[in-house]
N, C-alpha and C positions, 0 to 999 in steps of 0.2 A: 504494500500500500504506500502510495506516495505521501510523503509528509506534507501536511498543510502548512502554508505560510503563516507565521505567527506575527501578531502585532502587539506590542506591549506599550502601555501608557503608564508612566510612573508619576504619581503626585505625592510630594513629601510635605507633611505638615508636622509641627512639633509644638505642643504645649509643654511637654515634659522636659525637653532638652534644655531650655533656659534654666530650669531648676538645677540640672547637673552642673552647668557652667557656674551658677551662683554658689553651689556647694563647693566647687573647686576653689573659687576665690575665698570663700568663708574659711576653709581649712587652712589656707596659707596665711590669711590675716590673723586668725586666732592663734596659730602657731607662733607668729611673730609677737603677738600680744602676750602670750604666756611666757615667752623668753624674756621680754622686756620687763614684765611684772616681777620676775625673779631678780633681774639685774638691779632694779631700783629698790627692792626690799630684801636683798640677800643678807643683810645684817641680822634679820630676825630668825634665820634658819640656824638651828643648832648643828645640823649635819648638811651643809650645803652640797657636799659631794653627791649625796643621794639625789638632790634636785637636779644637779648638773647632769648626772648620768641619765636620769629619766628624760629630761628635756632634750638631751642629745639624741637619744633613741627616738623620741617622739618627732623631732625635726627631720631626722633621716627617713623615718617611716612616712611622714607626711609628704615629703618631696618625692620619695621613690614610688609612692602609690597614687600620684596624681592621675596617671592614665586610668587607674581603676575607677575613679569617680568621674570619668569623662562622659560616660553614657551608661544606659541600663545593661547593655550586653557585657560590658567589661566589669561591671560591679557584681561579682559572684558572691554566693553565700559564704564561701570559705573566706574571702576577703572581709566581708561584713563581720564575721565572728572574730577574726583576728584583730580588726580595727577596734571593735568593742572591747576586746581583751586588753588592748593597749590603754584605752581610756580608763577602764576599771582598775588596772594596775596603778596608773598614775594617781587615781583618787585614793586608793588604799595605801600608797606609799607616802602620802602627804604627812601623816603623823610621825613617820620615821625621820623626815627631814625637818619638820617643825613641831616641836614637842607641845606647843601651845595650841595646835590646830584643833584639838578635841575640846578645849575649854573656850576658845574665842572663835566667833564666826569669822571666816575669811575665805579667800579663794583656795581651791585645791591646786596641785601642781599643774594639771592640764588646763585648769580654769574653764573658760567657755569653749575650749577646743572639743571637749567631750560632747557638746551638743551636735557637732558635725557627724559623729558616729551614729547618733540617734537619727539625725536627718537623713543619712544615707539609707538606713532601714526604712524610713518613711517613704522616700522617693522610690525605692526599689520595690517594696512589697505592700505599700498602703498602710492604713491605720493599724491593722493587727500587728504587723511587723514592728511598727513604731511603738505600740504599747509594750511589746515584748522587750525591746531594747531599753526603753525608758524605765521599765520596772527594775531591770538590773542596775541601771545607773542610780535610781532612787535608793535601792537597797545599799549600794556601795557608799553613797553619801551619808546615809544614816549610820552605817557602821563606822565610817571614818570620823564622824563627829563624836561618837561615844555618848555624849549627852546632847542630842539634837535640840535646837531651840525652835521657836516659832518661825524664825526666818529660814531655818534649814528646811522645815516642812513646806514653807511657802515656795522656796526655790525648786524643791523637788516636784511639787504639784504643778508649778508653772511649766517646767520642762515636759512633764508627762502629758499635760493637756495640749500644749503647743505642738508637740510631735504628733500626737494623734490627730489633731486638726489638720496639720500639713499632710499627713498620710491620707486623710479623707479627701482633701482637695485634689491630691494627685489621682486618686481613684475616679473622682468626678471628671477630671481633665481627660483621663484615658477614655472614659465612656463618651465624652463629647467628641473626641477624635474619631472613635468608631462610628458615631452617628454622622459626622461630617463625611467620613470616608464612604459610608453607604450612600449618602446623597450624591457624592461625586460618581459613584458607580452607576446610579440610576441616570444621572445626566449624561454620562458617557454612552450608556446603552441607547438613550433616546436620540442622541446625535447620530450614532451609527445607524439606527433605524431610519432616521430621516434621510441620511445619505443613500442608504440602500434603496429606499422608496423612490428617490429621485432617479437613481440609475436604472432601476428595473422599469419604472414607468416610461422612461425614455427609450427603452429597448425591448425587453421581453414582452411586457404587457401590450405594447402597441402592435407587436408582431402577432401575438395570439388574437387580439381583437380583429386584426385585418384578416387572419385565417378564418375566423368565425364568420365574418361578413361575406367573404368570398365563397366559402363553402356553402353557406345558406343560399347564396345567389345561384351557384352552379347546380345545386341539387344532387341527387343520387348518392354515390359513395362520398363525394366531396362534402355533402351535407352532414354525414356522420362524422367526418373528420372535423368539420367546423363545430359540431356540437361538443366533441371531445376537447377541442381547443378552448371553447367557451368555459367548460368545466375547469380546465387547468388555469385559465385566467382568473376565475373566481377564487380558486384555492390559493393561488399565488398572491392575489391581492389581499386576501384575508391574512395570510401568513406575514406579509410585509407590514400591514397595518397593525398587527398585534405586537410587533417589535420583538419577535422571538429570534433574535440573532444567536447563532450557535456559538456562544462564548461563555466563559466563566469569568467572574469578577471576584477577586479575593482581597481582603484587607489584612495587612500584616502589621504587627506592632514592632517595628524595627527600631534600631538604636537611634536613628535620626528622625523618628516620628512615624506616623501611620503611612503605609505604603499601599497605594491602590494600583492593582494591575488588571488590565483587561487583556486576556489571552485567548486566541482562537484555539479550540481543541476538537478532537474527533468526537463525532456524535455519540459513539458507544460509551464515552466516558461520562456523559451527562447523567446526573441523578444516580450514578452507581455508588452504592454504599459498601461494596465489597472490595476493598483494597484501595479505593481512591480517597477515602476519608470524608466523602460528602455526607453532610448531616441533614440537608434539606433538598427538596426538589421543587422546581417550578411546575405546578400542575398545568399551566397553560401550554407548555411545550409538549405535554402528553395528549392534550385534547385537540390542539390546533390541526393535526393531520386529518381529523374527521371533516373539516370544513370543505365544502364543495358547492356545486350548483344546487344540490338538494338539501344541504345541511348548512345552516347559518350558525356562526359561532360568535357569541358576545362575551367579552371578558373585561376585567379591570385593566387599567393602564399599568399598574405595578405588578411585580411578580406575586403569584399566589403560592406561598411556600408551605410545604408539608413534609413530614418525614417520608423518605423514599418509598418505604413499604406501603404507607397509607396512600400516597399519591398513585402508586401503581394499581392498588386494589380499586381505588375510586375510578381511575381511568378504565379499568377492565369492566366495571359496572356500567359505565357510560357506553362502552362498546357493545355490551350485551343489550342495553336499552335500544341502541340504534339498530342492532341486528333484528330485534323484535319489530321495529318500525318497518324495515325492509321486508320482513317475512310476512307480517300480518296486515300492514297498511298499504302494501303495494309498492311497485317501483316508482310510481309517480308521486308518492307522498312527500311532503316537505317536512323537514325536522329542524328544530331550533335547540341550540345548547346555550344555556346562560350560566355563567360562573359568577358567584357573589362571594366576596372575601370580607368576612366580618371578624372582629377581634376574638370572639368566642368560638366561631365555627366557620367552615367553608360549605357553601351550598351550591350544588350543581343541579340544574333543572333541565331535563330533556323533554321536549314537547313536540307533538306531531299533529298534522291536520287530517289524519286517517279517520276511518269509520268508528273508532273507539272499540272498547271491549264490552260485550254484553254482560249484564249483571250475573254473577255466579260462575262466569267462564273460568276465572283464575282458580277457584276452588275445584272446579271439575278437572282442570288440567293437572293440578297437583294430585288429585285422586287417581288419575290415569297414569301417573308416573312421569309426566312432562313437567320438570321442575325448573324451567329456565328462569322465571322471575324469582322463585323462592331461593334457588341456590346461586345463580349467576349474579343476581342483583342484591337481594336482601341478605343472603349469606355473606357476600363479600363485605358489605357495609357493617354487618354485625361483627365480623372478625376484627375490624379496626375501631370498634366502639361507636359506629355511626348508625343511622337509620335510613330506611328507604320507604317512601310513601308513594303509592300509585293512585292517581285520580283519573278516571275515565268515564266519559258520558257518551253513550251511543250516538253517533252522528256528529260529535264535536271533538274527536281526537282523544289522545291520551297524554297525560303528564306524569313524569316520574321525577320526584324530588329527592335528592340524595344529600344527606347532612352528615358532616364529619366534625365533631367537636375537637378543637385544637388540643385540649388537655388530654384527650384519650387517643388521638391519632397515633397509630404505630405502637401502642402499649398493650392493647387488648388482643394479643395474639395467643 
């Protein structure tokens, strides 16, 4: 099989990245602050060599690990644990360098540099990680004080609340990035659909329309060819207007922000949950092929996403309903497919203008062992937690309404 040409559009956004740059600057500035604080107050330290040794290690560590706080990808869990260990060690070493540290409130050896470790946890993992790290810092500060004062508890609580708040803001920012990425995906798909519609209208659709007109005028075998060309024109026009471009669009949370890629893929990969990792399937792509001169297809403008298993079963039920239209309403019957996408459920309605089903006929068919409606339609919907309702009035056609609740789709297997 020849490989299809691929087109990739990359859009980079970043709400999170400025936070990493700010954290990098914060760590450097607070390192300098901690060193200067010791230089100007060194006379109060009974063991200044302890402070000098720790500050030297902290300075080397800070400068050597600057690439680690450059972005989310570089900031690993192992680094976070090691960085927090350095901060905790500095806090607990403070009484060894300053004997009065447990009686008098004052800065610890790392001072406000410790907050940088907690902020790294917050930016990397959100508020839960921030709460984890700040709890260790709080415990270390209380142990270091020996007899913690009100100011000690105040400072500990401030760091704890501030870090959790920053972690929560980071999570909200990431959710906003994903929402914006999804909007860009839809915009890209819409633009591609409009481009294809223009190209196809200027070429293929006009040729099919001309073949239909000429075939009808010539009559005979040419009329049959014209009729087929007309059916293909309707099917192609429906496909183009629905915007079902054979592509997948994925959002990735990369180090430089959200990345949106639109990539052409082979048809057999669409909606496949076995090995491709797909979690949802656009129901429209499964129902659109039914559209033709005798079947009208109406759908929402946005993708109708369902679990792949639920989408396949629902599409199979629609196929069974259309088979019943062709079998019982005649070749000349017209059918309509309507897709409704609601927050709680997806509704697909299949309606025809046939003679309808006489009262009691379905029960009689089931008694005779012909279980097309019972098994092919109702059974499929029942398997995915949905329902199928059939309404038929003699002389006024038949309507099949298929409902799939979103919460149950794909779970009731």
